[in-house]
Each structure stands twice: as C-alpha cells, then as structure tokens.
OpenMM code with the backbone's topology and positions (N, CA, C; nanometers):
from openmm import Vec3, app, unit

residues = "MET THR GLN ILE LYS ILE LYS LYS VAL THR PRO ALA PHE SER ASP GLU ARG GLY ALA ILE SER ASP ILE LEU ASP ASP VAL ALA ILE LEU HIS THR GLY ILE ILE ASN SER LYS LYS GLY THR VAL ARG GLY ASN HIS TYR HIS ILE LYS GLN THR GLN TYR ASN TYR ILE ILE SER GLY LYS VAL LYS LEU ILE THR TRP GLN ILE LYS GLU PRO LYS LYS LEU THR GLU ASN ILE LEU SER SER GLY ASP LEU VAL PHE ILE PRO ALA GLY VAL ALA HIS ARG MET GLU PHE LEU GLU ASP THR VAL PHE LEU ASP MET ASN SER GLU SER ARG SER ASN ASN GLY TYR GLU ASN ASP THR VAL ARG VAL".split()
positions = [
    Vec3(-7.7014, -4.2965, 10.1485),
    Vec3(-7.6493, -4.2366, 10.2682),
    Vec3(-7.7679, -4.1949, 10.3566),
    Vec3(-7.7647, -4.2376, 10.4808),
    Vec3(-7.8710, -4.2052, 10.5749),
    Vec3(-7.8519, -4.0635, 10.6278),
    Vec3(-7.9584, -3.9893, 10.6302),
    Vec3(-7.9542, -3.8491, 10.6721),
    Vec3(-8.0372, -3.8279, 10.7979),
    Vec3(-8.0078, -3.7201, 10.8682),
    Vec3(-8.0942, -3.6801, 10.9783),
    Vec3(-8.2212, -3.6189, 10.9196),
    Vec3(-8.3255, -3.6151, 11.0011),
    Vec3(-8.4498, -3.5495, 10.9614),
    Vec3(-8.4883, -3.4548, 11.0739),
    Vec3(-8.5336, -3.3367, 11.0374),
    Vec3(-8.5776, -3.2371, 11.1354),
    Vec3(-8.7188, -3.1954, 11.0990),
    Vec3(-8.8041, -3.1880, 11.2014),
    Vec3(-8.9386, -3.1353, 11.1766),
    Vec3(-8.9792, -3.0462, 11.2922),
    Vec3(-9.0584, -2.9466, 11.2619),
    Vec3(-9.1154, -2.8585, 11.3632),
    Vec3(-9.2442, -2.9243, 11.4112),
    Vec3(-9.2531, -2.9488, 11.5418),
    Vec3(-9.3716, -3.0110, 11.5998),
    Vec3(-9.4730, -2.9009, 11.6294),
    Vec3(-9.5918, -2.9170, 11.5755),
    Vec3(-9.7000, -2.8214, 11.5982),
    Vec3(-9.8161, -2.8953, 11.6647),
    Vec3(-9.9032, -2.8239, 11.7318),
    Vec3(-10.0144, -2.8910, 11.7998),
    Vec3(-10.1012, -2.9722, 11.7033),
    Vec3(-10.1330, -3.0942, 11.7456),
    Vec3(-10.2241, -3.1787, 11.6700),
    Vec3(-10.3687, -3.1475, 11.7071),
    Vec3(-10.3861, -3.0879, 11.8256),
    Vec3(-10.5199, -3.0542, 11.8749),
    Vec3(-10.5069, -2.9386, 11.9718),
    Vec3(-10.6017, -2.8465, 11.9666),
    Vec3(-10.6050, -2.7392, 12.0658),
    Vec3(-10.7489, -2.6943, 12.0867),
    Vec3(-10.7771, -2.6504, 12.2073),
    Vec3(-10.9061, -2.5919, 12.2412),
    Vec3(-10.8837, -2.4965, 12.3574),
    Vec3(-10.9895, -2.4561, 12.4240),
    Vec3(-10.9775, -2.3581, 12.5315),
    Vec3(-10.8936, -2.4073, 12.6494),
    Vec3(-10.8716, -2.5388, 12.6615),
    Vec3(-10.7902, -2.5942, 12.7709),
    Vec3(-10.6412, -2.5885, 12.7430),
    Vec3(-10.6026, -2.5760, 12.6162),
    Vec3(-10.4616, -2.5771, 12.5787),
    Vec3(-10.4406, -2.6569, 12.4514),
    Vec3(-10.3205, -2.7150, 12.4372),
    Vec3(-10.2850, -2.7844, 12.3131),
    Vec3(-10.2179, -2.9180, 12.3421),
    Vec3(-10.2316, -3.0093, 12.2473),
    Vec3(-10.1644, -3.1388, 12.2523),
    Vec3(-10.0763, -3.1483, 12.1273),
    Vec3(-9.9475, -3.1746, 12.1494),
    Vec3(-9.8534, -3.1929, 12.0385),
    Vec3(-9.8023, -3.3362, 12.0414),
    Vec3(-9.8116, -3.4049, 11.9298),
    Vec3(-9.7610, -3.5408, 11.9180),
    Vec3(-9.6149, -3.5338, 11.8760),
    Vec3(-9.5254, -3.5733, 11.9667),
    Vec3(-9.3825, -3.5663, 11.9372),
    Vec3(-9.3410, -3.6857, 11.8527),
    Vec3(-9.3743, -3.8061, 11.8979),
    Vec3(-9.3466, -3.9284, 11.8224),
    Vec3(-9.4724, -4.0130, 11.8204),
    Vec3(-9.4913, -4.0857, 11.7120),
    Vec3(-9.6048, -4.1762, 11.7015),
    Vec3(-9.5585, -4.2997, 11.6252),
    Vec3(-9.5978, -4.4165, 11.6741),
    Vec3(-9.5667, -4.5422, 11.6071),
    Vec3(-9.4166, -4.5679, 11.5996),
    Vec3(-9.3446, -4.5322, 11.7081),
    Vec3(-9.2003, -4.5508, 11.7159),
    Vec3(-9.1689, -4.6216, 11.8479),
    Vec3(-9.0875, -4.7269, 11.8429),
    Vec3(-9.0468, -4.7985, 11.9646),
    Vec3(-8.9332, -4.7223, 12.0331),
    Vec3(-8.9590, -4.6786, 12.1556),
    Vec3(-8.8604, -4.6051, 12.2348),
    Vec3(-8.8305, -4.6860, 12.3616),
    Vec3(-8.7028, -4.7142, 12.3861),
    Vec3(-8.6630, -4.7907, 12.5045),
    Vec3(-8.5956, -4.7049, 12.6105),
    Vec3(-8.5681, -4.5790, 12.5785),
    Vec3(-8.5102, -4.4867, 12.6769),
    Vec3(-8.5566, -4.3454, 12.6459),
    Vec3(-8.5955, -4.2733, 12.7514),
    Vec3(-8.6270, -4.1311, 12.7398),
    Vec3(-8.5622, -4.0593, 12.8569),
    Vec3(-8.4941, -3.9513, 12.8283),
    Vec3(-8.4330, -3.8698, 12.9320),
    Vec3(-8.4541, -3.7226, 12.9022),
    Vec3(-8.4435, -3.6418, 13.0063),
    Vec3(-8.4454, -3.4959, 12.9910),
    Vec3(-8.3039, -3.4475, 13.0160),
    Vec3(-8.2509, -3.3712, 12.9222),
    Vec3(-8.1141, -3.3206, 12.9335),
    Vec3(-8.1178, -3.1690, 12.9403),
    Vec3(-8.0495, -3.1153, 13.0402),
    Vec3(-8.0312, -2.9712, 13.0567),
    Vec3(-7.8873, -2.9399, 13.0194),
    Vec3(-7.8674, -2.8455, 12.9306),
    Vec3(-7.7324, -2.8086, 12.8872),
    Vec3(-7.7148, -2.6584, 12.8952),
    Vec3(-7.6003, -2.6173, 12.9424),
    Vec3(-7.5681, -2.4760, 12.9594),
    Vec3(-7.5125, -2.4159, 12.8309),
    Vec3(-7.5420, -2.2886, 12.8096),
    Vec3(-7.4892, -2.2139, 12.6953),
    Vec3(-7.3370, -2.2270, 12.6913),
    Vec3(-7.2832, -2.2517, 12.5718),
    Vec3(-7.1388, -2.2605, 12.5526),
    Vec3(-7.0813, -2.3994, 12.5739),
    Vec3(-7.1639, -2.4973, 12.6117),
    Vec3(-7.1143, -2.6330, 12.6315),
    Vec3(-7.1394, -2.7180, 12.5068),
    Vec3(-7.0776, -2.8361, 12.5048),
    Vec3(-7.0868, -2.9274, 12.3910),
    Vec3(-7.1208, -3.0674, 12.4421),
    Vec3(-7.2070, -3.1364, 12.3696),
    Vec3(-7.2377, -3.2776, 12.3976),
    Vec3(-7.2230, -3.3552, 12.2676),
    Vec3(-7.1990, -3.4830, 12.2825),
    Vec3(-7.1926, -3.5699, 12.1653),
    Vec3(-7.0508, -3.5993, 12.1235),
    Vec3(-7.0192, -3.5683, 11.9978),
    Vec3(-6.8938, -3.6099, 11.9351),
    Vec3(-6.8839, -3.7619, 11.9340),
    Vec3(-6.9930, -3.8248, 11.8896),
    Vec3(-6.9983, -3.9695, 11.8833),
    Vec3(-7.1034, -4.0137, 11.7816),
    Vec3(-7.1097, -4.1426, 11.7611),
    Vec3(-7.2198, -4.2015, 11.6852),
    Vec3(-7.2603, -4.3301, 11.7556),
    Vec3(-7.3756, -4.3824, 11.7160),
    Vec3(-7.4272, -4.5046, 11.7768),
    Vec3(-7.4281, -4.6165, 11.6739),
    Vec3(-7.3980, -4.7352, 11.7194),
    Vec3(-7.3899, -4.8514, 11.6316),
    Vec3(-7.5290, -4.8978, 11.5898),
    Vec3(-7.6218, -4.9114, 11.6864),
    Vec3(-7.7567, -4.9625, 11.6587),
    Vec3(-7.8663, -4.8600, 11.6869),
    Vec3(-7.8408, -4.7718, 11.7761),
    Vec3(-7.9441, -4.6829, 11.8293),
    Vec3(-7.9880, -4.5744, 11.7325),
    Vec3(-8.1185, -4.5562, 11.7222),
    Vec3(-8.1763, -4.4406, 11.6561),
    Vec3(-8.2083, -4.3409, 11.7667),
    Vec3(-8.1723, -4.2154, 11.7478),
    Vec3(-8.1880, -4.1128, 11.8512),
    Vec3(-8.2838, -4.0056, 11.8018),
    Vec3(-8.3746, -3.9651, 11.8903),
    Vec3(-8.4672, -3.8560, 11.8640),
    Vec3(-8.4465, -3.7514, 11.9721),
    Vec3(-8.4276, -3.6273, 11.9342),
    Vec3(-8.4146, -3.5180, 12.0306),
    Vec3(-8.5223, -3.4147, 12.0017),
    Vec3(-8.5993, -3.3817, 12.1062),
    Vec3(-8.7043, -3.2802, 12.0953),
    Vec3(-8.6644, -3.1623, 12.1831),
    Vec3(-8.6483, -3.0457, 12.1217),
    Vec3(-8.6042, -2.9269, 12.1936),
    Vec3(-8.7245, -2.8638, 12.2645),
    Vec3(-8.7178, -2.8619, 12.3965),
    Vec3(-8.8234, -2.8008, 12.4773),
    Vec3(-8.8016, -2.6498, 12.4852),
    Vec3(-8.6788, -2.6102, 12.5143),
    Vec3(-8.6455, -2.4674, 12.5200),
    Vec3(-8.4980, -2.4506, 12.4884),
    Vec3(-8.4624, -2.3308, 12.4417),
    Vec3(-8.3235, -2.3011, 12.4107),
    Vec3(-8.2923, -2.3081, 12.2632),
    Vec3(-8.1622, -2.3119, 12.2332),
    Vec3(-8.1155, -2.3143, 12.0944),
    Vec3(-7.9840, -2.3904, 12.0890),
    Vec3(-7.9710, -2.4750, 11.9879),
    Vec3(-7.8523, -2.5590, 11.9746),
    Vec3(-7.8099, -2.5682, 11.8285),
    Vec3(-7.6785, -2.5698, 11.8068),
    Vec3(-7.6251, -2.5980, 11.6733),
    Vec3(-7.5933, -2.7471, 11.6707),
    Vec3(-7.6619, -2.8191, 11.5829),
    Vec3(-7.6389, -2.9622, 11.5651),
    Vec3(-7.5486, -2.9811, 11.4444),
    Vec3(-7.4361, -3.0465, 11.4666),
    Vec3(-7.3408, -3.0736, 11.3604),
    Vec3(-7.3383, -3.2252, 11.3405),
    Vec3(-7.3614, -3.2690, 11.2179),
    Vec3(-7.3628, -3.4116, 11.1877),
    Vec3(-7.2713, -3.4413, 11.0699),
    Vec3(-7.2268, -3.5658, 11.0635),
    Vec3(-7.1460, -3.6111, 10.9518),
    Vec3(-7.1513, -3.7634, 10.9438),
    Vec3(-7.1296, -3.8123, 10.8233),
    Vec3(-7.1193, -3.9564, 10.8017),
    Vec3(-6.9808, -3.9998, 10.8485),
    Vec3(-6.9726, -4.1117, 10.9174),
    Vec3(-6.8438, -4.1529, 10.9740),
    Vec3(-6.7391, -4.1794, 10.8655),
    Vec3(-6.7833, -4.2099, 10.7448),
    Vec3(-6.6894, -4.2334, 10.6343),
    Vec3(-6.6493, -4.1029, 10.5656),
    Vec3(-6.7151, -3.9912, 10.6028),
    Vec3(-6.6848, -3.8606, 10.5443),
    Vec3(-6.6741, -3.7557, 10.6552),
    Vec3(-6.5729, -3.7676, 10.7419),
    Vec3(-6.5658, -3.6801, 10.8593),
    Vec3(-6.5458, -3.5315, 10.8302),
    Vec3(-6.5065, -3.4961, 10.7097),
    Vec3(-6.4868, -3.3537, 10.6775),
    Vec3(-6.6086, -3.2912, 10.6116),
    Vec3(-6.7107, -3.3722, 10.5822),
    Vec3(-6.8318, -3.3227, 10.5174),
    Vec3(-6.9386, -3.3031, 10.6261),
    Vec3(-6.9357, -3.1853, 10.6868),
    Vec3(-7.0236, -3.1547, 10.7988),
    Vec3(-7.1536, -3.0907, 10.7520),
    Vec3(-7.2605, -3.1198, 10.8249),
    Vec3(-7.3885, -3.0532, 10.8051),
    Vec3(-7.4236, -2.9845, 10.9359),
    Vec3(-7.4618, -2.8571, 10.9299),
    Vec3(-7.4991, -2.7815, 11.0492),
    Vec3(-7.6449, -2.7403, 11.0405),
    Vec3(-7.7160, -2.7554, 11.1521),
    Vec3(-7.8550, -2.7124, 11.1632),
    Vec3(-7.8725, -2.6431, 11.2977),
    Vec3(-7.9490, -2.5361, 11.2990),
    Vec3(-7.9842, -2.4688, 11.4237),
    Vec3(-8.1220, -2.5189, 11.4656),
    Vec3(-8.1294, -2.5716, 11.5863),
    Vec3(-8.2540, -2.6236, 11.6420),
    Vec3(-8.3003, -2.5332, 11.7546),
    Vec3(-8.4322, -2.5165, 11.7652),
    Vec3(-8.4889, -2.4369, 11.8743),
    Vec3(-8.6184, -2.5014, 11.9215),
    Vec3(-8.6825, -2.4384, 12.0162),
    Vec3(-8.8031, -2.4916, 12.0787),
    Vec3(-8.9022, -2.5436, 11.9744),
    Vec3(-8.9487, -2.6680, 11.9951),
    Vec3(-9.0451, -2.7283, 11.9046),
    Vec3(-8.9845, -2.8118, 11.7938),
    Vec3(-8.8515, -2.8119, 11.7804),
    Vec3(-8.7870, -2.8920, 11.6770),
    Vec3(-8.7630, -3.0347, 11.7262),
    Vec3(-8.7892, -3.1304, 11.6386),
    Vec3(-8.7614, -3.2714, 11.6630),
    Vec3(-8.6613, -3.3167, 11.5586),
    Vec3(-8.5508, -3.3756, 11.6041),
    Vec3(-8.4500, -3.4249, 11.5109),
    Vec3(-8.4373, -3.5767, 11.5268),
    Vec3(-8.4275, -3.6456, 11.4142),
    Vec3(-8.4093, -3.7896, 11.4064),
    Vec3(-8.2660, -3.8132, 11.3608),
    Vec3(-8.1862, -3.8834, 11.4436),
    Vec3(-8.0471, -3.9130, 11.4099),
    Vec3(-8.0319, -4.0648, 11.4007),
    Vec3(-8.0176, -4.1183, 11.2803),
    Vec3(-8.0070, -4.2636, 11.2651),
    Vec3(-7.8723, -4.3171, 11.3142),
    Vec3(-7.8686, -4.4473, 11.3392),
    Vec3(-7.7433, -4.5137, 11.3751),
    Vec3(-7.6395, -4.4873, 11.2676),
    Vec3(-7.5147, -4.4712, 11.3107),
    Vec3(-7.4056, -4.4513, 11.2169),
    Vec3(-7.3802, -4.3080, 11.1751),
    Vec3(-7.4654, -4.2144, 11.2196),
    Vec3(-7.4440, -4.0734, 11.1878),
    Vec3(-7.3789, -4.0069, 11.3096),
    Vec3(-7.2581, -3.9567, 11.2907),
    Vec3(-7.1875, -3.8890, 11.3994),
    Vec3(-7.2532, -3.7542, 11.4246),
    Vec3(-7.2543, -3.7121, 11.5516),
    Vec3(-7.3216, -3.5868, 11.5853),
    Vec3(-7.2579, -3.5187, 11.7060),
    Vec3(-7.2709, -3.3856, 11.7039),
    Vec3(-7.2220, -3.3003, 11.8131),
    Vec3(-7.3235, -3.1886, 11.8298),
    Vec3(-7.3526, -3.1540, 11.9550),
    Vec3(-7.4446, -3.0445, 11.9851),
    Vec3(-7.3676, -2.9345, 12.0566),
    Vec3(-7.3742, -2.8131, 12.0011),
    Vec3(-7.3129, -2.6952, 12.0615),
    Vec3(-7.4272, -2.6054, 12.1073),
    Vec3(-7.4350, -2.5775, 12.2362),
    Vec3(-7.5497, -2.5077, 12.2925),
    Vec3(-7.5296, -2.3568, 12.2860),
    Vec3(-7.6153, -2.2916, 12.2075),
    Vec3(-7.6090, -2.1474, 12.1855),
    Vec3(-7.6824, -2.0713, 12.2948),
    Vec3(-7.7699, -2.1403, 12.3665),
    Vec3(-7.8435, -2.0875, 12.4822),
    Vec3(-7.8573, -2.2017, 12.5820),
    Vec3(-7.8889, -2.1693, 12.7075),
    Vec3(-7.9283, -2.2753, 12.7996),
    Vec3(-8.0423, -2.3507, 12.7333),
    Vec3(-8.0328, -2.4834, 12.7291),
    Vec3(-8.1264, -2.5641, 12.6517),
    Vec3(-8.1752, -2.6835, 12.7327),
    Vec3(-8.3036, -2.7146, 12.7171),
    Vec3(-8.3635, -2.8345, 12.7748),
    Vec3(-8.4214, -2.9146, 12.6594),
    Vec3(-8.3878, -3.0450, 12.6545),
    Vec3(-8.4434, -3.1277, 12.5476),
    Vec3(-8.4699, -3.2701, 12.5951),
    Vec3(-8.5655, -3.3337, 12.5279),
    Vec3(-8.5931, -3.4748, 12.5500),
    Vec3(-8.4998, -3.5551, 12.4612),
    Vec3(-8.4377, -3.6568, 12.5189),
    Vec3(-8.3504, -3.7472, 12.4462),
    Vec3(-8.4200, -3.8831, 12.4462),
    Vec3(-8.4656, -3.9286, 12.3296),
    Vec3(-8.5410, -4.0536, 12.3180),
    Vec3(-8.4654, -4.1472, 12.2245),
    Vec3(-8.4536, -4.2730, 12.2656),
    Vec3(-8.3680, -4.3663, 12.1931),
    Vec3(-8.4349, -4.5013, 12.1717),
    Vec3(-8.3984, -4.5663, 12.0624),
    Vec3(-8.4543, -4.6966, 12.0287),
    Vec3(-8.3912, -4.8106, 12.1071),
    Vec3(-8.2807, -4.7844, 12.1752),
    Vec3(-8.2118, -4.8868, 12.2534),
    Vec3(-8.2089, -4.8467, 12.4009),
    Vec3(-8.2055, -4.9452, 12.4881),
    Vec3(-8.2017, -4.9209, 12.6318),
    Vec3(-8.0622, -4.8771, 12.6760),
    Vec3(-8.0577, -4.7984, 12.7814),
    Vec3(-7.9300, -4.7591, 12.8401),
    Vec3(-7.8924, -4.8473, 12.9590),
    Vec3(-7.9842, -4.9323, 13.0024),
    Vec3(-7.9546, -5.0164, 13.1186),
    Vec3(-7.8502, -5.1227, 13.0827),
    Vec3(-7.7850, -5.1757, 13.1854),
    Vec3(-7.6809, -5.2782, 13.1679),
    Vec3(-7.5711, -5.2338, 13.0725),
    Vec3(-7.5311, -5.1075, 13.0840),
    Vec3(-7.4220, -5.0497, 13.0048),
    Vec3(-7.4554, -5.0410, 12.8551),
    Vec3(-7.5856, -5.0409, 12.8228),
    Vec3(-7.6287, -5.0370, 12.6839),
    Vec3(-7.5800, -4.9154, 12.6084),
    Vec3(-7.5812, -4.7989, 12.6742),
    Vec3(-7.5365, -4.6760, 12.6084),
    Vec3(-7.3885, -4.6841, 12.5715),
    Vec3(-7.3060, -4.7203, 12.6656),
    Vec3(-7.1615, -4.7262, 12.6410),
    Vec3(-7.1266, -4.8322, 12.5359),
    Vec3(-7.1954, -4.9442, 12.5382),
    Vec3(-7.1676, -5.0500, 12.4406),
    Vec3(-7.2075, -5.0108, 12.2988),
    Vec3(-7.2994, -4.9142, 12.2850),
    Vec3(-7.3505, -4.8747, 12.1543),
    Vec3(-7.2898, -4.7431, 12.1048),
    Vec3(-7.2060, -4.6786, 12.1849),
    Vec3(-7.1534, -4.5454, 12.1528),
    Vec3(-7.0068, -4.5529, 12.1123),
    Vec3(-6.9749, -4.4900, 11.9999),
    Vec3(-6.8374, -4.4796, 11.9525),
    Vec3(-6.8010, -4.3326, 11.9515),
    Vec3(-6.7025, -4.2936, 12.0302),
    Vec3(-6.6601, -4.1544, 12.0370),
    Vec3(-6.5637, -4.1242, 11.9230),
    Vec3(-6.5800, -4.0033, 11.8662),
    Vec3(-6.4958, -3.9642, 11.7521),
    Vec3(-6.4155, -3.8399, 11.7852),
] * unit.nanometer
topology = app.Topology()
chain = topology.addChain("A")
for resn in residues:
    res = topology.addResidue(resn, chain)
    for name in ("N", "CA", "C"):
        topology.addAtom(name, app.Element.getBySymbol(name[0]), res)
C-alpha cells in the first residue's frame, strides 16, 4: 500500500545573508502553483490517476486527511504547518481542511495544460 510521506524542510545552507532550503531535488515537476486558502475552507476530496503531488506549506496550518481508495473508511490525519512538505502518490485520496489562512506550493508530476488536471482527477 502506497503511503504519503511528510518531512520538515530545514535550511541546507545558511550564512549572514540568510538561508537556502531545498524543497525538492531530483524530482520531475511539470506544474507548480501557489494556492491561498482561507481558514475553515476545504480543498481536495479527490485522487489522481497518474499524478504525484507535492505540497509545501509556506504559512498557515492544515489538516490533511488521506485514505486508500479501496479503504475509504480507513482515514489518516496529519496536521501540516510552515516548512512541511507532503508527498501524495497517485491513487491516494486526499482532502485538506484549513485550520488557518494558509499559503502553499502545489507541485505535480503531470501538466495541467490541455485539461490535464481534470483528466487525471477523480472526485470522491
């Protein structure tokens, strides 16, 4: 069973000028977006057929709920906050409930152009 992975991103380098944090390395990304979500709203309630999704929380707090599509009653909940990177593989259903106003990077292995997102998304 494929699982999500969460890691806290910490600076790979820092000096008197500031810090550099490597969010992803050696990963093919065909789409990157910035998503702003208001406290109390929900996104997701779907899974992707081919797409691997990476979300990096810039600010805010979100409850991420995931489940295997063959086991819809077996939910996993994780609280994500600033600096967290989550990897959501294809076939894992997910929903994000925003506990605070949140800004995050949404990075995907598949393109969204030419209706790519809709063709790869199954709503549950």
